[in-house]
C-alpha positions in Angstrom: 227.9 22.8 127.8 229.9 19.4 126.0 227.4 17.4 124.1 228.7 14.0 123.5 227.7 12.5 120.4 227.1 9.0 119.6 227.4 7.5 116.1 224.0 7.4 114.0 223.0 5.8 111.5 222.2 7.4 108.1 218.3 6.1 108.4 218.1 8.0 112.2 219.9 11.0 111.1 217.1 11.3 108.2 214.5 10.7 110.6 215.6 13.4 112.8 216.7 16.3 110.2 213.6 15.6 107.9 210.8 15.5 111.1 213.0 18.9 112.0 212.5 20.4 108.7 209.0 20.5 108.7 208.4 24.2 109.7 210.4 25.5 106.5 207.4 26.1 104.1 208.0 25.0 100.4 205.1 24.2 98.8 205.9 25.0 95.5 208.8 24.1 93.0 208.1 25.4 89.5 209.5 28.3 87.7 212.5 26.7 86.1 212.7 25.2 82.9 216.3 23.7 83.0 216.4 20.4 80.8 218.7 17.7 81.5 221.7 17.6 79.1 221.3 13.7 78.4 225.0 13.3 80.7 223.5 13.9 84.1 220.6 12.4 85.6 217.0 14.2 86.3 215.7 17.3 84.6 214.0 20.6 85.8 211.4 21.3 83.4 207.9 22.4 84.9 206.1 19.0 84.3 208.8 17.1 85.5 208.1 18.1 89.1 205.2 16.5 90.6 203.9 17.8 93.5 202.1 15.4 96.5 200.6 17.0 99.7 200.5 15.4 103.0 197.2 15.4 105.3 197.9 18.7 106.7 198.6 20.3 103.6 202.7 20.4 103.2 204.3 19.3 100.0 206.1 16.4 100.1 207.3 16.2 96.5 210.8 17.1 97.1 213.4 15.6 100.0 213.3 18.0 102.4 215.9 18.2 105.0 218.2 20.2 107.3 221.5 19.8 106.8 221.9 20.2 110.7 219.7 21.1 113.5 222.6 22.3 115.8 221.9 25.8 115.7 224.6 28.6 118.2 221.1 30.9 117.7 218.6 30.9 120.6 215.3 31.9 118.6 212.6 32.0 121.0 209.9 30.3 118.4 212.3 27.6 117.2 212.5 23.9 118.2 216.1 23.8 117.3 217.1 27.0 119.4 220.4 25.9 121.1 218.9 26.3 124.6 216.8 23.2 123.8 217.3 19.9 125.0 216.8 17.8 121.3 218.5 14.9 119.8 221.3 16.7 117.4 222.0 15.2 114.4 224.2 16.6 111.1 224.7 14.9 107.8 227.8 15.1 105.7 227.9 16.6 102.3 228.3 12.8 100.6 225.0 11.7 102.7 222.9 14.1 101.4 223.8 13.2 98.0 223.3 9.5 98.7 220.1 10.2 100.4 219.0 12.5 97.4 220.2 10.0 94.4 218.5 7.2 96.4 215.3 8.3 96.6 215.5 10.1 93.1 216.2 6.7 91.5 213.0 5.0 93.2 211.1 8.1 92.0 209.6 9.0 95.6 211.2 12.9 94.9 211.9 14.9 92.0 214.1 17.3 93.8 216.0 18.9 97.1 214.9 21.3 99.5 217.8 21.8 101.6 217.9 24.3 104.9 219.9 24.1 107.8 220.7 25.4 111.5 223.4 27.6 112.0 226.3 25.0 113.0 229.6 27.2 114.4 228.8 30.0 112.3 227.0 31.5 109.4 229.8 31.2 107.2 230.8 27.5 108.4 227.5 26.5 107.6 227.0 28.2 104.3 230.4 26.4 103.3 228.8 23.0 103.8 225.8 23.8 102.1 227.8 24.8 99.4 229.6 22.0 99.1 226.7 20.0 99.2 224.8 21.0 96.1 228.7 21.2 94.0 229.1 17.8 94.7 225.7 16.8 93.7 225.8 18.9 90.2 229.7 17.6 89.6 230.0 14.3 90.9 226.4 12.5 91.0 225.3 14.7 87.8 221.9 15.7 89.4 219.9 17.6 87.0 216.6 17.9 88.9 215.4 20.5 91.4 217.3 22.1 94.4 216.2 24.7 96.8 218.6 26.1 99.1 218.0 28.2 102.1 220.7 30.9 102.4 222.2 31.7 105.6 222.1 34.9 106.6 225.1 36.6 107.7 227.1 34.2 105.5 230.0 35.8 103.3 228.5 37.2 99.5 230.9 35.0 97.8 229.2 31.9 99.4 225.8 33.2 98.2 226.8 33.4 94.8 228.4 30.2 94.3 225.6 28.3 95.5 223.7 30.7 93.2 224.7 29.0 90.3 224.3 25.3 91.3 220.8 25.9 92.6 217.1 26.5 91.1 215.6 28.5 93.7 217.5 30.0 97.0 215.4 31.9 99.9 216.1 34.0 103.2 213.5 33.5 105.5 212.3 37.1 106.9 211.0 34.7 109.7 209.1 38.2 111.5 207.5 40.6 109.7 208.6 43.5 111.7 211.9 44.7 113.0 210.4 44.9 116.2 209.1 41.6 116.7 212.7 39.9 115.4 214.6 41.6 117.7 212.3 40.5 120.6 211.9 36.9 119.6 215.0 36.6 117.7 218.3 38.4 119.3 220.6 36.8 117.2 219.4 38.2 114.0 218.6 41.4 112.3 216.6 42.9 109.6 220.3 43.9 107.4 221.6 40.3 107.6 218.2 39.3 106.2 217.7 41.9 103.5 221.4 41.9 102.5 221.6 38.5 100.9 218.1 39.2 99.3 219.4 42.6 97.8 222.5 40.5 96.4 220.4 37.4 94.8 218.2 40.2 92.9 220.9 42.3 91.8 222.9 39.0 90.8 219.4 37.5 89.2 219.1 41.0 87.2 222.4 41.0 85.7 222.4 37.2 85.2 219.0 37.8 82.8 221.4 40.5 80.8 224.1 38.2 80.0 221.8 35.8 79.3 220.3 37.9 76.6 224.1 38.2 75.3 225.4 34.5 75.7 222.9 32.1 75.6 225.6 29.7 77.0 226.6 31.7 80.2 225.5 30.1 83.5 222.0 30.4 84.8 221.8 32.4 88.7 218.8 30.9 90.7 216.7 30.5 87.7 213.5 30.1 89.4 214.1 33.2 91.4 213.9 33.2 95.5 211.2 33.3 97.9 210.8 34.0 101.9 208.9 32.8 104.3 207.0 34.7 107.5 205.7 33.4 110.7 202.1 34.5 111.5 201.0 34.6 115.0 203.8 34.6 116.8 203.6 38.5 117.4 201.2 41.1 117.2 201.1 42.3 113.4 197.7 42.4 112.1 197.0 41.3 108.6 197.2 44.6 107.1 200.9 44.9 108.3 201.4 41.2 106.9 200.2 41.8 103.5 201.8 45.3 103.5 204.9 43.8 104.0 204.4 41.0 101.6 203.7 43.9 98.9 206.8 45.9 99.6 209.1 42.3 99.3 207.5 41.9 96.0 207.8 45.5 94.8 211.5 45.6 96.0 213.2 42.9 95.4 211.0 40.5 93.2 210.5 37.9 94.9 208.7 34.8 93.5 206.9 33.6 96.5 206.1 34.7 99.9 205.1 31.9 102.5 203.2 32.1 105.4 203.7 29.6 108.1 200.9 29.6 111.1 202.9 29.7 114.4 203.2 26.4 116.2 203.9 26.7 119.9 206.5 24.4 120.4 208.5 25.8 123.2 207.4 26.8 126.7 208.5 30.5 126.9 206.7 33.4 128.4 207.4 35.7 125.5 205.4 33.7 123.2 201.6 33.9 122.8 199.7 31.0 123.9 197.6 29.1 121.5 195.2 27.0 123.0 192.9 27.1 119.8 196.2 25.5 118.1 198.1 27.4 115.0 196.3 29.8 113.3 195.5 27.7 110.0 192.4 30.0 108.9 194.7 33.2 109.2 197.3 31.7 106.6 194.8 30.6 104.5 193.2 33.8 104.2 197.0 35.4 104.0 197.9 33.0 101.0 194.3 33.9 99.1 195.2 37.6 99.7 198.7 36.9 98.3 197.4 35.4 95.4 195.3 38.4 94.4 198.4 40.7 95.1 200.7 38.5 92.4 198.2 37.5 89.9 195.0 40.1 89.8 196.5 43.3 90.3 195.3 44.6 93.6 197.3 46.0 96.0 197.8 45.6 99.8 196.0 49.0 100.6 192.7 47.6 98.6 192.3 44.8 100.7 192.9 45.9 104.0 193.2 49.5 105.8 194.4 50.4 108.9 190.6 51.0 110.4 189.9 47.7 109.1 193.2 45.8 109.6 192.2 42.1 109.7 190.6 39.2 107.1 187.0 38.3 107.2 187.2 35.2 108.6 183.9 34.2 106.6 184.8 35.4 103.3 187.6 35.0 101.2 189.7 38.3 100.7 188.5 38.7 97.1 184.6 38.4 98.1 185.0 40.5 101.0 186.6 43.2 98.8 183.8 42.8 96.0 181.1 43.3 98.8 183.0 46.1 100.1 182.5 48.0 96.7 179.4 47.3 95.4 179.0 50.4 93.6 181.6 48.7 90.9 179.1 45.8 90.4 177.6 44.3 88.3 179.9 44.3 85.3 178.6 43.7 82.3 180.4 40.4 80.9 180.5 41.3 77.3 181.9 44.9 77.6 184.3 44.9 80.8 187.9 44.5 80.2 190.3 41.7 81.4 191.3 43.5 84.6 187.8 44.4 85.7 187.0 40.5 84.8 189.5 39.8 87.5 188.1 41.6 89.9 184.7 39.3 89.8 184.7 37.0 92.3 184.6 33.3 90.7 186.7 34.7 87.5 190.3 33.8 87.5 193.1 34.7 85.0 192.2 32.1 82.8 188.7 32.3 82.9 189.2 36.0 82.2 191.3 35.1 79.4 188.8 33.0 78.0 186.2 35.6 78.4 188.0 38.2 76.4 188.9 35.6 73.7 185.5 34.2 72.9 183.7 37.6 72.7 185.1 38.0 69.7 183.2 35.6 68.3 179.9 36.6 69.9 178.0 37.6 72.6 178.4 35.2 75.6 175.4 33.9 78.0 175.4 32.4 81.4 176.1 28.8 79.9 179.0 30.0 78.0 180.5 31.0 81.2 179.5 27.5 82.9 180.9 26.0 80.3 184.4 28.0 80.9 184.4 26.7 84.3 183.7 30.6 86.1 182.3 30.0 89.7 178.7 31.3 89.2 177.8 30.5 92.6 179.9 33.6 93.4 180.1 35.4 90.4 176.2 35.7 89.7 176.0 38.4 92.3 178.4 40.6 90.4 177.8 40.4 86.6 175.5 40.8 83.8 175.1 38.8 80.3 173.6 40.6 77.9 172.6 43.4 80.2 170.5 40.9 82.8 171.9 39.3 85.8 171.0 35.2 86.3 168.5 36.1 88.9 167.2 39.2 90.3 169.6 39.9 93.2 169.2 42.5 95.8 172.7 44.3 95.3 172.9 44.8 99.4 176.0 43.6 101.3 173.7 41.7 104.2 171.5 40.3 101.2 174.7 38.7 99.0 176.7 37.5 102.4 173.6 35.9 103.6 173.6 34.0 100.3 176.9 33.5 100.0 177.9 31.9 103.1 175.2 29.2 102.3 175.4 27.3 98.9 173.5 24.8 99.7 170.1 27.4 99.8 168.9 28.7 96.6 169.2 32.3 96.4 165.9 34.0 97.6 164.4 35.8 94.5 162.1 38.6 94.5 160.6 39.1 90.7 159.7 43.1 91.9 163.1 43.4 92.7 165.0 46.0 90.2 169.1 46.8 90.1 170.1 49.8 92.1 172.9 50.3 94.7 171.2 50.7 98.2 172.9 52.0 101.0 173.8 49.9 104.1 171.2 51.2 106.1 168.3 51.4 103.5 165.1 50.8 104.9 162.8 51.3 101.5 161.1 48.8 99.9 163.4 46.2 99.9 162.3 45.5 103.5 165.9 46.6 105.3 165.8 48.1 108.5 168.5 50.2 110.1 168.9 47.5 112.8 169.9 45.1 110.1 172.3 47.2 108.4 174.2 48.2 111.7 174.5 44.1 112.1 176.1 43.8 108.7 178.3 46.8 109.5 179.4 45.3 113.0 180.1 41.9 111.5 182.3 43.6 108.6 184.4 45.9 111.1 
């Protein structure tokens, strides 16, 4: 099929290619501390990248565009697949540079997120992307943030050359399993995706050693690499997704794994019907779990198991984990170590450090925790201060769950309660019945 390309204004290209980039997730631009040298335009200090968010939660602080929405691949889930009848457009390297500098000078953006469809071949496309970032850095002297999507299957030398010019690179994993990739994106393979991912990781490690010896050595992908997985296009459960993410963090030292709720943009029988819209709550739970993996010391196998493979729709993963492990609570705020505090719902890394530091000067009480911005609405069920809880709570899953799900109501406090761990089916003095316990078990199964 021959396409007749009509002359197109730069404004129309921007309209098409910025809209085509909306399915590429890039809600972070931090991680690089490179300052401008005074000879160019912009810098990349952490405070220099300002984020604003659109109504659907997407980050719009970067100029986020595709270089082209032309593509030789026919991925079933992609709006830009070659079999789709959509209006096509392509920038030139010069046009991308002019747009970036124009938006930057007007203070609309602080950096560039550049991805692309595959035009002619991976090597041809990667060469165009390299020419773009090279021109932006060398001719326009742009020293702001650049996040570049790597084209799987491109020559390693092109990936390496580009890596010395950008702050972050990413290779989209697309789908969590090789089976799903083969079914929905037959032109792609795990090997072509993981090969550049490993190359970026290895070269970045070597570059750290070079910088330790020679401070003026060029920096390779200083903000690290990331990837993206589509959630809900194939039948994988949450347990499989977090296991893949954990493996990527362990084996490739990724900075971020992004999750993109599947949006059905094509009429294709191989894709799931999404009558209720994109699985945004599921995406949200995965991001919460991902945060626990990266900053709270959790492992994927602690959050979910093969017998319990999906996240609770009612509670965030940390609260859900705590309710499943009531035998570890309550913890004493004035004695628990930092890592134990991190496991308490309502206490984050900053609060935990504040608690550990403040304890050197005296015992803490609940008013102190409130001043440290501990979320007592969640934490109160799992902690004691100086040996006492904020209220007398029943250490029972069903009881705590009901109270946590309705923060508007004050907890039901029984002055006769004592602090002991109950069985789920305990029917003693607290009034629980086997029926209520079985209902709770069904809720968490």
